[in-house]
N, C-alpha and C positions, 0 to 999 in steps of 0.2 A: 632645359631638362628638369622635370620635377623630381622631388625626392621620394623614392619608394620606401625608404626605411632609414630611420635613425634609432639607435638603441636608447631605451629609457635608462634612468639612473639605477645604480645599485643601491639598495636600501638594506642597511644592517640595523636590526631592531635592538634597542638597548635591553640589556638583561642584568645589568649590574646595579651598584648602589651609589652611582654618581649621577647628578642631574645635568649631564653634558651630552651635547650632540655635536658631531664633527661634520663639517661641510667641505667638500673638495670639488669645486665647480669647473676647474680649468685643466684637469689632467686626462681628459678623455682622449683615447688613442684609436678608436674604431673608425677608420676613414673609409667610407664606401667609395666604390669606383666612380660613381656619378659626381661626387664632390671633387675628387682628384681631377676628373676630366674638365671641370669648370675652372680650375686654377691655372693661371698664366704660367707659373713656374713649378707646378707640381707639388709633391709631398713636402719637400724641404721648406718651401715658403709657408705652408699651412702649419707644419709642426712647430715652427718658430713661435707660434702663439701659445703653445702649451706651457703649463707649469710642470716641468718634467718630474715625474715620479713622486709627486706630492701624495698621490693616492697610496704609495708604498711607505712613505714616511710616517703615516699615521698608525702603522701596525702595532707599535708598542702601546699606544694609547688605547687602541681597540681591545687589547688583551684585558683591559679592566672592565669590559662589558658595556662600554658606552656605545650608543648608536652612531651611525654615520650615513650620510647621503653622498654618493660619489658619482659624478658624471661619467658616462661612457662616451657620449657624443662629443666630438672635438669642439673646442671653442670656435674653430674656424667656421663650423656649420651654424651654430647659434650659441651665443654667449650667455650662460646662466647667471652671470654677474652683471647683467644689464637689464634695465627696464624694457618692457615691450615697445615703448614709444621712443627709445633711443635709436632712431633709424637714420642712417646716412642715405639720402636720396640718390647718391651715385651708386649705391649698392642694391637698393630695393626700388623698383619702379613704383611711382606713385607714393613715395615715402612720405613720412609725416610732414604736414605743413607747419608744425610747431617749430619754434626756434631750436636749432640743434644744440644739444648739450655739448659741453667741452669734450666729453669722451667721444661722442659721435663725430664732432668736428675733427678730432685727431685721428680719425680712421678706425676707432675701436668702439663701434656701436653694437647693436644687438647681433648683427652679422658684421664681423670686422671687414673693413674695406682695403686697408693698406697697412704696411709696416714700414718703419724707417729703413730696415735692411733690404726689403724686397720690393718696395713700392706698391703699386696697385695689384691686388691679388687675383682678380676675377676677369674672365674673358668677356663677360657681359653681366648686366644687372639681373637680378632674379625678380620674378613677379611677386606681387603682394600675396597672392594665393599660395605660392611656394613658401614664403615666410611663415604664413599661418600654419602650414603643415609641419614646418620645423618646430614652431612653438608648441603645437599640440603633441608632437612626438617626444620632445626632450625638455624644453624650457618649463612648460606648465607642470608636467609631472615632477620635475625637480623641486619646484617651489611648493607644490602640494605635499610632497613627501616631507620636506623640511617643516612645513606648517603642522602636518599631522604628528610627526615625531616630537616636536616641541610641545604640542598640546598634551600628548601622553605623558611626557616628562613633568609638565606643569601640574597635571592632575595627580600624579603620583607623589611628587616631592614638594609642591607649592612654589617651586622656583625652577628656572631652567637657564642654561648657558649654551649658546651656540658659538663654537670656534670655527671660523671660516678660514680655511687654510690655503695659502698661496705661496708662490715664490716670485722673486723679482730679479731682473737682470742686475748686474753690478750697479749700485746706485751712485749718485754723486758723492764726491769726496766729503768726508765728514758725517755721512749718514751711517748709523750703526747697522749691523747685519740683520737685526730684527726690528720690525716696525709694527706696532699694534694700532689698529684703527677702530675707534668707536664713534666716528662722526662727531668728534668734539663733545663727547658726553651724551649724545642723543640716543645711542643704542646700547649703552652699558653704564652702570654706575661707575663714578670716578674711582672709587676705592678698588674696584675689581680690575680696572686697567692698570692702576698703580701696582697692584699686587702682581699682575702679569709681568710688568717690568722687573719687579723684584725677583720673581721666579726665574726669569731669563738670566738675570745677573748671577744668581746662585748657580745656574747651570753653565756659566762661563760665557754668556752672550750679552754684549751691550745691546740696549734696546731703547727706543723712545716711542712716543705716541703721536699719531695723526700727522706726521710730517716725514716724508712727502706723500704718504697715502693715509687718508682719513677714513677709508672704508667705502666699499662699493654697494651695489644694489642688494646683495644677499643680506648684509647686516642692516642696511637701511629698511628693507622690507620686513625683516623678522624680529629685529630688536625692539623691545617694548619694556623698558625698565619700570614703567608705571605698573605693569602687570607682573613684575618680577621675572621677565624674560629678557635676558641680557645677550648681546651679540657683539663679538670682537673679531675683527679681521686680523689675521696673522700673516705678515709678509716676511719671507726668509730670503736672504741674499743667496743666490744659487751657488756662489763660490764656497759656501759653507758645506755643501754636500755633493757637488759635482766636480768632475775633472776639469783640467785647464780649458778644454774646449766647450765646457758647460753642456756636455751631452750624456755622460754616463756617471753613475754613482761612484763616489770616491771615499776616501778614508773618513771624512766627517759625516757620512751618511747616518751612522748609528747615533752620533752625538746629537744630531738634529731630531732624530726619532725620539731620543730620550728627553729632549726639550719639550716636544709636543706631549709626551707622556706626562712630564712634570706639570705642564700647564693644565692638562686635563685633570690630574689628581688633585693638585693643590688648589686650583681655582674652584673646582667642583666641591671639594671638601669645605673650603671657606664659605662658599655660598650656602651650603647645607647648614653649617654652624650658625650663620646669621639667621637663616630661616627658623631653625629650632629655637634660637634665643628669642626671636620675636614671638613665636608661637607660645613660649613659656611665660611671657609677660602677662 
């Protein structure tokens, strides 16, 4: 069955005085009937791929007038945090002949194929033509919007910061609740990531960088520190803001929203101060 419709991302244009753009690629909840019909175990298996309610966690940050690009299409249909060639051939007929990336091998390629909890997700593979339609409807518009918004920020301020917001299932013991990813310094200046850790600590959250998540395709594609465009992935332990079943918002929800607000304000302000200092030399 081909895909007649997938919703494009929501684009909030920046109108404030901070050089920050928020990205939320994994919280889409608009499940068309044709996608549910393809799923071996229905809605529950597909919704397990979501980063629950992260699109709502950014509300405090957005009150400062920063822009945001928020996916409406579910990750199950097409994953905006994957490259177009991260194809699992068991999911897409005639999939890429290139060696599989670790993410695609693990079942989480451009169209996720399986999860640890639910096993294989689909009744049958999709055609490459159908993948292209999904990319045209949701994936390409998402990245075009991020690119366009970052360019506008760069033109206005001379610098830009992309905060790519995610949540993670309970991580291994010893992993703090917040993990920042800058692809080991390739997508953001080291000082900016260190400051992100300090902001998290000030807000009461232990944090570390690049372990176990160093950053995905969104920051890999759009981070360019040499152009003064920085991109940091933010992973949040779901236990910080969801109930015991990890399904509904709980008491910590507003604390996490305040964390994202603080990251937006403090990192954006620091980036501007550095930019102004360089311009004044």
